[in-house]
N, C-alpha and C positions, 0 to 999 in steps of 0.2 A: 503691409497690407494684411488686414485681418477680417474685414467685413465688406461684402460686395453687394451693391444694389443691382439687381437684374432688371434692366429697363426694357422688358419685352414680355411676350406671352407665348402660349402654345407650347409646342414640343421643344423649341429652342430654349425657352425659360426652364423647362424641366432638365434639358441637357446641361445648361450652365449651373443650375443648382447641384446637379450630381458631380460636376467637375469641381465645384467649390468644396463639396464634402470630401472628395478624394484628395484635394490639395490641403485639407485642414483649415479651410476658410469658412466663416459664417456667411450665409446668404439671406438677403431680404428681397422679396419680389414686389415690384411696383405693379399694381393692378388697377384696372378700371372697375367701376362698380359691378359689372356683370362677370368679372373674373375673380371675385373674392373667394369663391369656393373651388377654384381650379386646382388641378393636380399639382402644379408648380407651387401654388400658395400653400397647399397642405404639406408639401415636402420641405419648404424653406424654413429657416430659423425665425423669420419674421415677414410680415406683410404690411404694406402701406398703400392706401388707396390714393390714386392721383387724379381721379375725375370720372366723368360719366362714360357711357359706352363708346360714344363717338371718339375715334382715334384723334381727331383734330383737337379735342378737348382733354385728352389724357396722354396717350403714348407719344403723341407728336409735339408735346409742349415741353420745350427745353427747360423753362423755369420751374415747371412742376417736377420734372425728373431730378433736377439739382436740389430743390427744396426737400423732396422725399428722401434723397440720400443723406442730406445733412440732418434732417429730423430723425432718421433711423440710426444715426451714429455710424454711417458707412464711411469708409475712406476710399472706396473705388466704385466705379460704375461700369457694368458690362452691358453694351447695347444690343447684343445678339445680332440678328440681321433684320433688314427691313426697318420700318419706322425711322428712328434717328441714327441708325448705325453708321451712315455715311454723311452725316451732317457735321461739318467742321464747327458749327456753332455750339453743339453739345460738347465736343472735345475742348473747345476754348472756354466754355462756361465751367466745365469741371476744373480745368487748370486755374481759373480765376478764383475758385472757391476751395482750393486745396484738395481736390479729389483726383484720384488716379483714374484716367480714362483707359479702359482696356481696348486699345486700338491705337492707330497712328495719331500723332499730334495734328492739330487743326491745320497748320500750314502745309503739312505733307498731304493731308486729305484734300486740300484745295488743289494742289498740283496734280494729284493722281485721280481725283474724282471727276474732274472736268476732262471729258474725252479728247477735246481738241488739244488741251495743254499736255495731256499724257502722250498723245500722238506726236506732238512736237518733240518731246523728249525721246520717244522711240526713233523718230526720224534722225535725230542728232546722233543716236547710237548706231545707226545703220540697220535698225530692225525694220523689216518690211511693214508698210502700213497701208498699202493699197492705193496710194496716190489720191487721197481725198481732198476736199475743198476746205477753205477756212470757214468760220462761222457765217451763216447766212441769216439775214434778218428780214428779207423781203422776197417776194416772188420774182421780181426783176433780177435780183442778185442770183437767185437760184437758177433761173433760166440761162443767164450768162455763164455761170459756173459750169452747168451741164453742157453747154455748147463748147466750152474750152476743153472739157474732159473728152467729149466726142466718143463716149464709150457706153452707151446704153446696153443692158439695163444697169441702173444705179440703185443704191440703197440710201434712202433719206432717213437720217437718225437725229435724235435729240442729243445735244452736247452735254446736258447736265444729268442724264440718268440712263436707266436701262430697263430691263424687263419687257422690252418690246413696245413701250409707250412712245408714241410719236414716230414709230418706225414704219416705213412704207417702201415697197418695191416699186421703182419707177422705170417703165419700159419705153417712155418717150415723152416729148414735151407736153402732150395733152394729159398724161398721167401726172406729170409734175404740177401742172396748173390745177388739176382737181384736188391733189393731195396736199399741197403746201399749207394752206390755211388750216386744214383739219389737223395735220401733224403739229403745226405750231401751237394751236390751241390746246391740244392734248398734252404737249410737253409743258406748257405753261401751267396747266391744272395739276399735273403730276409733280413737277419739279420747281415751279416758280420761275422758270426760264424757258422762253420759247425759241432759243437759238437752235438752229438746225445745221446739218452739214450733209454732204453727199460723198459717197465712196463707191468704189467698184463693187458690183454685186456678183458674187460667185454662185453660179447656178447649182452646182453640186458641191456644197461646202460641208465639211465636218466641223462641229464646234468642239474644240479641244482646249482645255485649260490646264494651267500648271499651278499647283498649290505651293506657296512660299511661306516661310517663317523668317522674320528678321528681328534681331534684338537691338537694343540701344547701344551696343558695343561695336556695331558695324558688321556683324556676321549675318549672312543670308544663306538659307538652305532651301532647296526645292525638295518636294516630296513626290515627284513624278507627275504624271499627267492623267487627266480624266477625259472621257468622251461624253459629251452632253448633247448629242445630235438628235435624240428623240424628243422633238419639240412640236407643240401646237401653238400657233400664233406667238411664236418666240418664247413661249413658256416651256420650261423643261419638264418632262414627265418621267424619264428614266435616265440614270447616269451610270457610268461604268468606269472602273479603274483596274488596270491601266487601259489607255486607248490602244486598241489592237490594230494591226495592219498598217502601221506607219513605218516608213523606212528608218533605219538607224540614224541617218544623217538628219532626218526631220525631227526625230525625238531629241537628238543632241541640240539642234538649233532652237527648238522650243524651250528646252530647259535652260540653256545658256542665255537666251533672250530674256526670259523671266527673271533670272537672277541679276543680270546686268541692269535691267530696268528698275528693279527694287533697290539696288545699290545706288543708282544714279538719283533716285527720288529721295534717298535717305529714309526709306520705309521702315516702320517699326510695327511689329505685330504679325497677325495672320492675314494673308492677302491672297488674292487669286488673279493671275494674269491670263486673260482670255484671248484665244486666237481662232481664226478661221483657217482651215486647211483645205485647199482645193483637192477634192477627191480624185480628180482626173489627172492633174499635173503634179500633185504632191507638195507644192510650195505652200507657204503660209503667210498670213498677214496678222499684225497685232490688232486686237479688237478693243479691249479696255482693261482697266485694272479695277477690281472690286476690293475696296479697302475695309474688309470685314471677313468674318467667317462665313462660309457659304452653306446653303442648304445641303449640298451634296458632299460635305466634308467627310461623312462616315465611310464612303467607299475608299477614300485615301487612308483613313485610319485603319481600316480592315486590312489593306494590303501592305501597310508599312508597320503596323503595330504602334504607331505614335499617336498619343492623345493630343489632338490639335488644340482643344479648348483649354486643357490644363497647361499646355505650353504657352498659350495666350496669357494666361494668368501669371505664369512665372515671368514672362517677358515684361508684362506691365509692372511687376514688382521690382524690375530692374535687374533681374538675373539673366545670365547668358543662356542661349539655346543649349539644351542639355545633351546634344549629340552632334557629332561631326557629319559632314556630307557623306563621307565614305561609310558611315554607319547605316545610312538609309538603303534598305533593300526592299524590292518589290516581291511579295510572296503571293502567288495565286492570282485570283480574279474576284472582284466584288461588283455587285449590281445593287442599285437602289431604285425603288419605285416610290414616287411621291403619291400618296393616297389622298385624293381630294374629295371633299363633300360636294360632288357635282354629278349630274345625270348625263352621261354621254349620249343617251338615246334622245335627249331633248336639247341638243346643241350645248351640252355641258352647263346646263342651268344650275346655279348653286342650290345646294340642298341642306340648308341649316335645319336644326331641330335637336330634339333630345335623343341621346343614344341609349336605347333600351338594352341592347346586348352588345358587348365588346369582348371578343376572345382573340387574343393575338397568337399567331403561330409560334410554336416552340421547337427547339431542336438545335443540334450542333451546326454552326455556321449561319444561324439566323439571328438577326438583331432587329428590334422594333423600337424606333424612337417615336413617342407619341405623348399627347396629353389626355387621350381618351381613357375613360373608365365608365362602367355602367352608371347611367344617370347624368353623365356630362352633357352639357348643352353646347352644340356647335353654333356659335353666334353668327348672325347675318352681317355684323359690322366689320368683319375682318377677312383676311385671306382664307381661302377655302381649304388649304392643306391641313389635314388632321393627323397624318401619320406618315412615317417613312419605314418601309420594309427593306432591309438590307441583307443580302446573302453573300457569303464568302466561301469559295471552294478552290480546289487546286487548279481548275481551268475555267475558261469562259463557258464552255459547254456544260460543265457541272454546276457552275454558279447560276446559269439561266434555268437549268432543270430544277435546281433547288428552289429558285424563286417561284417557278410554276407551282411546285408543291406547297410552298409557304402561302402563296396567295389563295390557293384552293382551301386552305385551312383557316384563313382569316374570316372571322364572323363579326359582322356589324349590322345591327338592326335599328331602325328608327330614322336613318338617313340613307340617301343613295350615295354611292361612292364610285370611283373610277377603277375599282379593283378588278372587275371582270374584263374591262378593256385592257388593262395592263397585263393581265394574264394572257389575253389573246395576242398581245404584241410579243411578249417574251417567248411564247411557244410557236410563233410564226417562223416557218423555215427560212424565209427571206431575211428576217431579222437575225436569225441564228447563224446563217451561212456566211455573211459578209458585213462589214461596217456600213451603216446607212448614212445618208446625208440629212441636213436639217429640214429639207422639204419632203422627205420620204413619208413621214407620218401623215401629213395632210394630202399629199398628191398621190400616194400609192396605197397606203394601208387603210386610212379612214374611209375613202370613198367606197371601198368594197366591204367594209365592216359595219358602217353606220347608215347606209342607205335605207335599210329596212327598220331603222330605229333600234338596232341591237348592238350591244357592246361586243 
């Protein structure tokens, strides 16, 4: 492996280009016509245009990605996250054309990416799954399944994807009737599959995930756990590593379950096993497996000292994982804030536009992953995340205090961002004093901070 096509954009494209450089590999960035002058394009060894601004005609076209890789003389494709990163069709097309796919093989992705199939594997291994239903294709099936469960509230979810699309809390039969068709259509639009299922809804749940790496030689390693409970509409805003306040037996159970599941699936590459932990009872259920590198991977890198993207590239090249499980140690605490081009005071309305001023915070323990630079244009065609600010310190208290200072020094003009809101969250005494649950931001924090239109 010597030349990698980066089939993504934004900060993850920049991140992969840097990892390729560190690994001694050439990088070529696939860009839409509006991303030709992006930071990733400027940094890479080559650029190839794959289509117009619309993602459906560029970043989401398997045949264009493969053609771009072959045209540019690449021998590997890194999909980043989002777009085609969890589409087995891309992995299979790469294999058919003699290209290395930096991720799991297509058949493994099909087993792990379908939540129902992954849950069946977890059930077989004895990993708690919350006792959900099979796939549901009609309202009649859903009502019958809910009656059998007899355990409202329930959570309706899409089998084929994540990110909160198609997801609805159902507190009774009338909720189910109102929500089913809406959730089915949303899942069809987002994932091309309207299959839904129901599972027990945990009122006070923590979203905890375990980072794993697996090579083609049968080795699987975990890199500890992250807490991603600071969410709005199922979208993560702030992540931390490690997840604090968990009992030792819960931590051991999460890590063991993640490794066993990856081994059973024959997983290869970087992946994340997501769980819900009942904040009141302390037990956990398996949620899903994300067959790609995650947005929040930097917090794990900071506390372990392991470069996850470089390790991805090495695994894709057929090399074994470069460390043993006993070599993995957790040092200190890390926090990540996803900076989005959105206006919290206007119901998080997207704020695309030209960035006139961009000054990132500097200092020991501060890391900024971004594609922004003065003059960069935040496009309206794509996800609104523009940067990630990561802090790492000896303790959670110090990491949150450092984040507060870092966000205070971040300057961006020309677009609105969520920076002030996230600074308010990390400095909130309730957030600092104890772990929060996934509904805390919407039910507790935001009502008191956004009613007057202020972040």
